A tleap script that builds the chain and sets N, CA, C and O, in Angstrom:
source leaprc.protein.ff14SB
mol = sequence {
  NMET ILE THR VAL ASN ASP LYS GLN TYR ASP
  GLU THR LYS LEU SER ASP ASP GLY LYS VAL
  ALA LEU GLN ASN ILE GLN VAL LEU ASN GLN
  ASP GLN ASN GLN LEU LYS ILE LYS PHE GLN
  HIE ASN GLU VAL LEU LEU LYS HIE TYR MET
  ASP ILE LEU THR LYS ASN LEU PRO GLU GLU
  GLU LYS GLU GLU VAL LYS THR GLU THR LYS
  TRP VAL CLYS
}
set mol.1.N position { 32.090 -69.125 -48.817 }
set mol.1.CA position { 32.014 -69.739 -47.514 }
set mol.1.C position { 31.558 -68.687 -46.491 }
set mol.1.O position { 31.960 -67.525 -46.536 }
set mol.2.N position { 30.719 -69.137 -45.587 }
set mol.2.CA position { 30.295 -68.293 -44.476 }
set mol.2.C position { 30.635 -69.013 -43.180 }
set mol.2.O position { 30.720 -70.241 -43.145 }
set mol.3.N position { 30.826 -68.248 -42.124 }
set mol.3.CA position { 31.135 -68.832 -40.827 }
set mol.3.C position { 29.980 -68.547 -39.881 }
set mol.3.O position { 29.588 -67.396 -39.692 }
set mol.4.N position { 29.435 -69.611 -39.286 }
set mol.4.CA position { 28.362 -69.504 -38.305 }
set mol.4.C position { 28.756 -70.368 -37.121 }
set mol.4.O position { 29.033 -71.558 -37.269 }
set mol.5.N position { 28.778 -69.754 -35.941 }
set mol.5.CA position { 29.163 -70.476 -34.725 }
set mol.5.C position { 30.497 -71.199 -34.880 }
set mol.5.O position { 30.643 -72.362 -34.503 }
set mol.6.N position { 31.466 -70.480 -35.444 }
set mol.6.CA position { 32.830 -70.981 -35.629 }
set mol.6.C position { 32.945 -72.160 -36.597 }
set mol.6.O position { 33.966 -72.848 -36.600 }
set mol.7.N position { 31.923 -72.405 -37.414 }
set mol.7.CA position { 31.994 -73.450 -38.432 }
set mol.7.C position { 31.789 -72.803 -39.798 }
set mol.7.O position { 31.023 -71.850 -39.938 }
set mol.8.N position { 32.477 -73.329 -40.794 }
set mol.8.CA position { 32.342 -72.790 -42.136 }
set mol.8.C position { 31.349 -73.614 -42.940 }
set mol.8.O position { 31.292 -74.839 -42.839 }
set mol.9.N position { 30.564 -72.894 -43.747 }
set mol.9.CA position { 29.540 -73.532 -44.584 }
set mol.9.C position { 29.619 -72.946 -45.988 }
set mol.9.O position { 30.021 -71.799 -46.183 }
set mol.10.N position { 29.228 -73.759 -46.952 }
set mol.10.CA position { 29.146 -73.317 -48.344 }
set mol.10.C position { 27.775 -72.675 -48.535 }
set mol.10.O position { 26.750 -73.356 -48.512 }
set mol.11.N position { 27.770 -71.350 -48.725 }
set mol.11.CA position { 26.482 -70.635 -48.832 }
set mol.11.C position { 25.681 -71.032 -50.071 }
set mol.11.O position { 24.472 -70.807 -50.127 }
set mol.12.N position { 26.348 -71.617 -51.057 }
set mol.12.CA position { 25.611 -72.040 -52.249 }
set mol.12.C position { 24.717 -73.247 -51.962 }
set mol.12.O position { 23.819 -73.565 -52.742 }
set mol.13.N position { 24.970 -73.909 -50.843 }
set mol.13.CA position { 24.175 -75.085 -50.484 }
set mol.13.C position { 23.015 -74.750 -49.546 }
set mol.13.O position { 22.299 -75.644 -49.095 }
set mol.14.N position { 22.832 -73.469 -49.256 }
set mol.14.CA position { 21.731 -73.050 -48.387 }
set mol.14.C position { 20.398 -73.195 -49.111 }
set mol.14.O position { 20.324 -73.085 -50.335 }
set mol.15.N position { 19.356 -73.441 -48.340 }
set mol.15.CA position { 18.000 -73.440 -48.911 }
set mol.15.C position { 17.653 -72.002 -49.297 }
set mol.15.O position { 18.375 -71.069 -48.944 }
set mol.16.N position { 16.557 -71.829 -50.013 }
set mol.16.CA position { 16.135 -70.480 -50.397 }
set mol.16.C position { 15.897 -69.612 -49.162 }
set mol.16.O position { 16.285 -68.445 -49.140 }
set mol.17.N position { 15.257 -70.181 -48.133 }
set mol.17.CA position { 15.036 -69.432 -46.890 }
set mol.17.C position { 16.359 -69.070 -46.222 }
set mol.17.O position { 16.512 -67.974 -45.683 }
set mol.18.N position { 17.301 -69.991 -46.261 }
set mol.18.CA position { 18.623 -69.731 -45.692 }
set mol.18.C position { 19.340 -68.611 -46.425 }
set mol.18.O position { 19.987 -67.767 -45.804 }
set mol.19.N position { 19.223 -68.604 -47.758 }
set mol.19.CA position { 19.856 -67.552 -48.565 }
set mol.19.C position { 19.241 -66.191 -48.266 }
set mol.19.O position { 19.949 -65.189 -48.172 }
set mol.20.N position { 17.912 -66.160 -48.116 }
set mol.20.CA position { 17.232 -64.901 -47.782 }
set mol.20.C position { 17.681 -64.419 -46.402 }
set mol.20.O position { 17.956 -63.234 -46.213 }
set mol.21.N position { 17.756 -65.341 -45.439 }
set mol.21.CA position { 18.193 -64.984 -44.088 }
set mol.21.C position { 19.617 -64.433 -44.111 }
set mol.21.O position { 19.908 -63.430 -43.460 }
set mol.22.N position { 20.500 -65.087 -44.857 }
set mol.22.CA position { 21.884 -64.628 -44.966 }
set mol.22.C position { 21.945 -63.230 -45.570 }
set mol.22.O position { 22.677 -62.365 -45.091 }
set mol.23.N position { 21.164 -63.023 -46.628 }
set mol.23.CA position { 21.134 -61.714 -47.275 }
set mol.23.C position { 20.645 -60.645 -46.303 }
set mol.23.O position { 21.207 -59.551 -46.249 }
set mol.24.N position { 19.606 -60.953 -45.540 }
set mol.24.CA position { 19.091 -59.997 -44.550 }
set mol.24.C position { 20.118 -59.708 -43.459 }
set mol.24.O position { 20.255 -58.565 -43.022 }
set mol.25.N position { 20.830 -60.722 -43.024 }
set mol.25.CA position { 21.872 -60.531 -42.011 }
set mol.25.C position { 22.967 -59.614 -42.544 }
set mol.25.O position { 23.446 -58.738 -41.825 }
set mol.26.N position { 23.362 -59.809 -43.792 }
set mol.26.CA position { 24.404 -58.971 -44.386 }
set mol.26.C position { 23.948 -57.511 -44.485 }
set mol.26.O position { 24.717 -56.594 -44.195 }
set mol.27.N position { 22.700 -57.305 -44.893 }
set mol.27.CA position { 22.162 -55.939 -44.982 }
set mol.27.C position { 22.105 -55.299 -43.602 }
set mol.27.O position { 22.480 -54.138 -43.437 }
set mol.28.N position { 21.636 -56.052 -42.612 }
set mol.28.CA position { 21.546 -55.521 -41.249 }
set mol.28.C position { 22.929 -55.195 -40.682 }
set mol.28.O position { 23.095 -54.193 -39.987 }
set mol.29.N position { 23.909 -56.030 -40.973 }
set mol.29.CA position { 25.279 -55.743 -40.523 }
set mol.29.C position { 25.813 -54.464 -41.161 }
set mol.29.O position { 26.470 -53.661 -40.500 }
set mol.30.N position { 25.529 -54.281 -42.447 }
set mol.30.CA position { 25.961 -53.059 -43.129 }
set mol.30.C position { 25.270 -51.838 -42.518 }
set mol.30.O position { 25.911 -50.817 -42.267 }
set mol.31.N position { 23.967 -51.948 -42.284 }
set mol.31.CA position { 23.226 -50.843 -41.666 }
set mol.31.C position { 23.783 -50.515 -40.288 }
set mol.31.O position { 23.951 -49.348 -39.936 }
set mol.32.N position { 24.066 -51.550 -39.517 }
set mol.32.CA position { 24.582 -51.353 -38.174 }
set mol.32.C position { 25.948 -50.652 -38.207 }
set mol.32.O position { 26.209 -49.766 -37.394 }
set mol.33.N position { 26.803 -51.044 -39.132 }
set mol.33.CA position { 28.111 -50.398 -39.266 }
set mol.33.C position { 27.965 -48.940 -39.657 }
set mol.33.O position { 28.688 -48.084 -39.146 }
set mol.34.N position { 27.036 -48.648 -40.560 }
set mol.34.CA position { 26.802 -47.256 -40.959 }
set mol.34.C position { 26.265 -46.439 -39.797 }
set mol.34.O position { 26.639 -45.277 -39.637 }
set mol.35.N position { 25.396 -47.024 -38.983 }
set mol.35.CA position { 24.869 -46.322 -37.813 }
set mol.35.C position { 25.963 -46.050 -36.785 }
set mol.35.O position { 25.981 -44.987 -36.164 }
set mol.36.N position { 26.869 -47.000 -36.603 }
set mol.36.CA position { 27.982 -46.790 -35.679 }
set mol.36.C position { 28.850 -45.630 -36.129 }
set mol.36.O position { 29.261 -44.800 -35.318 }
set mol.37.N position { 29.127 -45.573 -37.424 }
set mol.37.CA position { 29.937 -44.485 -37.971 }
set mol.37.C position { 29.202 -43.158 -37.802 }
set mol.37.O position { 29.807 -42.161 -37.409 }
set mol.38.N position { 27.917 -43.137 -38.094 }
set mol.38.CA position { 27.136 -41.912 -37.945 }
set mol.38.C position { 27.098 -41.471 -36.482 }
set mol.38.O position { 27.205 -40.279 -36.195 }
set mol.39.N position { 26.950 -42.409 -35.565 }
set mol.39.CA position { 26.947 -42.097 -34.145 }
set mol.39.C position { 28.272 -41.458 -33.733 }
set mol.39.O position { 28.283 -40.470 -32.999 }
set mol.40.N position { 29.386 -42.019 -34.203 }
set mol.40.CA position { 30.699 -41.458 -33.879 }
set mol.40.C position { 30.838 -40.046 -34.436 }
set mol.40.O position { 31.378 -39.167 -33.765 }
set mol.41.N position { 30.359 -39.824 -35.647 }
set mol.41.CA position { 30.408 -38.484 -36.240 }
set mol.41.C position { 29.556 -37.518 -35.427 }
set mol.41.O position { 29.957 -36.379 -35.187 }
set mol.42.N position { 28.379 -37.976 -35.003 }
set mol.42.CA position { 27.498 -37.124 -34.200 }
set mol.42.C position { 28.151 -36.756 -32.877 }
set mol.42.O position { 28.023 -35.619 -32.422 }
set mol.43.N position { 28.842 -37.690 -32.258 }
set mol.43.CA position { 29.535 -37.404 -31.001 }
set mol.43.C position { 30.570 -36.303 -31.191 }
set mol.43.O position { 30.672 -35.396 -30.365 }
set mol.44.N position { 31.333 -36.378 -32.265 }
set mol.44.CA position { 32.349 -35.368 -32.559 }
set mol.44.C position { 31.687 -34.010 -32.796 }
set mol.44.O position { 32.142 -32.991 -32.278 }
set mol.45.N position { 30.611 -34.005 -33.580 }
set mol.45.CA position { 29.921 -32.744 -33.879 }
set mol.45.C position { 29.257 -32.150 -32.638 }
set mol.45.O position { 29.265 -30.933 -32.454 }
set mol.46.N position { 28.687 -32.993 -31.794 }
set mol.46.CA position { 28.085 -32.490 -30.555 }
set mol.46.C position { 29.126 -31.810 -29.680 }
set mol.46.O position { 28.877 -30.734 -29.137 }
set mol.47.N position { 30.284 -32.430 -29.540 }
set mol.47.CA position { 31.353 -31.819 -28.753 }
set mol.47.C position { 31.782 -30.499 -29.381 }
set mol.47.O position { 31.969 -29.506 -28.678 }
set mol.48.N position { 31.936 -30.488 -30.678 }
set mol.48.CA position { 32.352 -29.273 -31.390 }
set mol.48.C position { 31.371 -28.128 -31.145 }
set mol.48.O position { 31.776 -27.022 -30.788 }
set mol.49.N position { 30.078 -28.398 -31.340 }
set mol.49.CA position { 29.090 -27.340 -31.173 }
set mol.49.C position { 28.904 -26.948 -29.712 }
set mol.49.O position { 28.584 -25.793 -29.429 }
set mol.50.N position { 29.094 -27.871 -28.780 }
set mol.50.CA position { 29.026 -27.525 -27.366 }
set mol.50.C position { 30.178 -26.599 -26.997 }
set mol.50.O position { 30.004 -25.664 -26.215 }
set mol.51.N position { 31.356 -26.861 -27.562 }
set mol.51.CA position { 32.499 -25.973 -27.337 }
set mol.51.C position { 32.214 -24.571 -27.863 }
set mol.51.O position { 32.506 -23.580 -27.194 }
set mol.52.N position { 31.647 -24.492 -29.056 }
set mol.52.CA position { 31.303 -23.185 -29.632 }
set mol.52.C position { 30.269 -22.478 -28.767 }
set mol.52.O position { 30.403 -21.289 -28.476 }
set mol.53.N position { 29.240 -23.212 -28.357 }
set mol.53.CA position { 28.200 -22.619 -27.514 }
set mol.53.C position { 28.788 -22.114 -26.205 }
set mol.53.O position { 28.484 -20.999 -25.780 }
set mol.54.N position { 29.615 -22.910 -25.570 }
set mol.54.CA position { 30.222 -22.524 -24.295 }
set mol.54.C position { 31.056 -21.262 -24.445 }
set mol.54.O position { 31.019 -20.391 -23.576 }
set mol.55.N position { 31.794 -21.154 -25.517 }
set mol.55.CA position { 32.631 -19.973 -25.751 }
set mol.55.C position { 31.796 -18.731 -26.052 }
set mol.55.O position { 32.281 -17.610 -25.895 }
set mol.56.N position { 30.573 -18.913 -26.472 }
set mol.56.CA position { 29.742 -17.784 -26.878 }
set mol.56.C position { 28.607 -17.471 -25.902 }
set mol.56.O position { 27.704 -16.704 -26.234 }
set mol.57.N position { 28.645 -18.051 -24.712 }
set mol.57.CA position { 27.648 -17.704 -23.708 }
set mol.57.C position { 27.893 -16.284 -23.220 }
set mol.57.O position { 29.043 -15.847 -23.167 }
set mol.58.N position { 26.849 -15.560 -22.864 }
set mol.58.CA position { 27.057 -14.215 -22.301 }
set mol.58.C position { 27.887 -14.318 -21.019 }
set mol.58.O position { 27.804 -15.314 -20.300 }
set mol.59.N position { 28.670 -13.307 -20.741 }
set mol.59.CA position { 29.587 -13.328 -19.604 }
set mol.59.C position { 28.879 -13.584 -18.281 }
set mol.59.O position { 29.349 -14.400 -17.488 }
set mol.60.N position { 27.765 -12.911 -18.022 }
set mol.60.CA position { 27.086 -13.099 -16.741 }
set mol.60.C position { 26.574 -14.525 -16.582 }
set mol.60.O position { 26.527 -15.045 -15.467 }
set mol.61.N position { 26.193 -15.159 -17.681 }
set mol.61.CA position { 25.737 -16.545 -17.629 }
set mol.61.C position { 26.909 -17.469 -17.309 }
set mol.61.O position { 26.759 -18.434 -16.560 }
set mol.62.N position { 28.076 -17.170 -17.878 }
set mol.62.CA position { 29.241 -17.989 -17.610 }
set mol.62.C position { 29.589 -17.952 -16.131 }
set mol.62.O position { 29.951 -18.975 -15.550 }
set mol.63.N position { 29.481 -16.762 -15.511 }
set mol.63.CA position { 29.817 -16.622 -14.100 }
set mol.63.C position { 28.865 -17.432 -13.234 }
set mol.63.O position { 29.281 -18.006 -12.227 }
set mol.64.N position { 27.596 -17.487 -13.611 }
set mol.64.CA position { 26.629 -18.244 -12.839 }
set mol.64.C position { 26.899 -19.747 -12.923 }
set mol.64.O position { 26.593 -20.495 -11.995 }
set mol.65.N position { 27.464 -20.172 -14.026 }
set mol.65.CA position { 27.748 -21.589 -14.212 }
set mol.65.C position { 28.885 -22.026 -13.302 }
set mol.65.O position { 28.888 -23.161 -12.825 }
set mol.66.N position { 29.859 -21.140 -13.049 }
set mol.66.CA position { 30.981 -21.460 -12.185 }
set mol.66.C position { 30.472 -21.650 -10.756 }
set mol.66.O position { 29.593 -20.923 -10.295 }
set mol.67.N position { 31.029 -22.621 -10.079 }
set mol.67.CA position { 30.658 -22.824 -8.678 }
set mol.67.C position { 31.774 -22.337 -7.789 }
set mol.67.O position { 32.952 -22.523 -8.096 }
set mol.68.N position { 31.405 -21.711 -6.684 }
set mol.68.CA position { 32.399 -21.201 -5.749 }
set mol.68.C position { 32.653 -22.244 -4.679 }
set mol.68.O position { 31.745 -22.947 -4.235 }
set mol.69.N position { 33.888 -22.325 -4.285 }
set mol.69.CA position { 34.254 -23.223 -3.203 }
set mol.69.C position { 34.174 -22.459 -1.897 }
set mol.69.O position { 34.813 -21.419 -1.743 }
set mol.70.N position { 33.401 -22.963 -0.963 }
set mol.70.CA position { 33.254 -22.332 0.349 }
set mol.70.C position { 33.865 -23.260 1.386 }
set mol.70.O position { 33.642 -24.471 1.374 }
set mol.71.N position { 34.624 -22.673 2.266 }
set mol.71.CA position { 35.251 -23.454 3.333 }
set mol.71.C position { 34.389 -23.378 4.549 }
set mol.71.O position { 34.018 -22.287 4.981 }
set mol.72.N position { 34.058 -24.510 5.115 }
set mol.72.CA position { 33.246 -24.577 6.308 }
set mol.72.C position { 34.175 -24.747 7.501 }
set mol.72.O position { 35.027 -25.636 7.523 }
set mol.73.N position { 33.992 -23.863 8.512 }
set mol.73.CA position { 34.854 -23.963 9.713 }
set mol.73.C position { 34.115 -24.643 10.817 }
set mol.73.O position { 34.662 -24.824 11.905 }
savepdb mol mol.pdb
quit
């Protein structure tokens, strides 16, 4: 059974075109889920490597990155 628009259907009763469409939808859903997982992994790795890079910047470069607060009278 498959559910489309909140209704259940017997996939064995689909036409050949319907079966191909269903198969393509299933493959695309699997691909999309894998891409989401890969994206999440990339986000974690980007943060990790940015942390490493930040910790390893030359000292004078780190000082330039800091902003000074100036009080205006």
